[in-house]
C-alpha positions, 0 to 999 in steps of 0.5 A, a space after each residue: 824735284 824740278 819745277 818746270 816754268 808751266 807749273 808756276 802757272 797752273 800746270 802744263 795744260 792750265 795755261 792754255 784755257 787761260 790764253 784761249 780765254 784772253 783771246 776769247 775776250 779780246 776777240 769780243 773786244 774787238 768785235 765790239 770795237 768794230 760795231 762802235 766804230 760802224 755805228 760812229 761812221 753811221 752817225 758821221 754819214 747822217 751828220 754830213 748827210 744832215 750838213 749837205 741838206 743843210 747847205 742847200 738849204 742855205 743856198 736855196 735861202 741865199 738864192 730867195 734872198 738875192 731875188 727879194 732884194 732885186 725885187 725890192 731894188 726894181 721896186 724902189 726904182 719904180 718908185 722913184 720913177 713915180 716920184 719923179 712923175 708926180 713932182 712933174 705933174 704938180 709942176 706942170 699943175 702948178 704952171 696950168 693954176 698960174 696961167 689960170 690966175 694970170 688969165 683970170 686977172 686978164 679977163 678982169 682988167 678987160 
């Protein structure tokens, strides 16, 4: 009796169902892999949108901080000018008091 190679794997028709099961399992795995890849790409897309929003927020924050620093710089310039004005005013008042002092001494001498 001669044994064919196909007989060793379950007969002439026994190989086909095993092959079909393997193909079906492979297709299920491929489908699952595609779904997983699709979900991964959606997740990555969401992450990139989040990062884009975060960078826009940071850009707006830096612009806001830049505006605040400009405002503070202007405020410090204003305060510096104000202190200079006050210093000049005190010098002027000091000169007036000296003048009044000199005048009062002069008037007391008369």
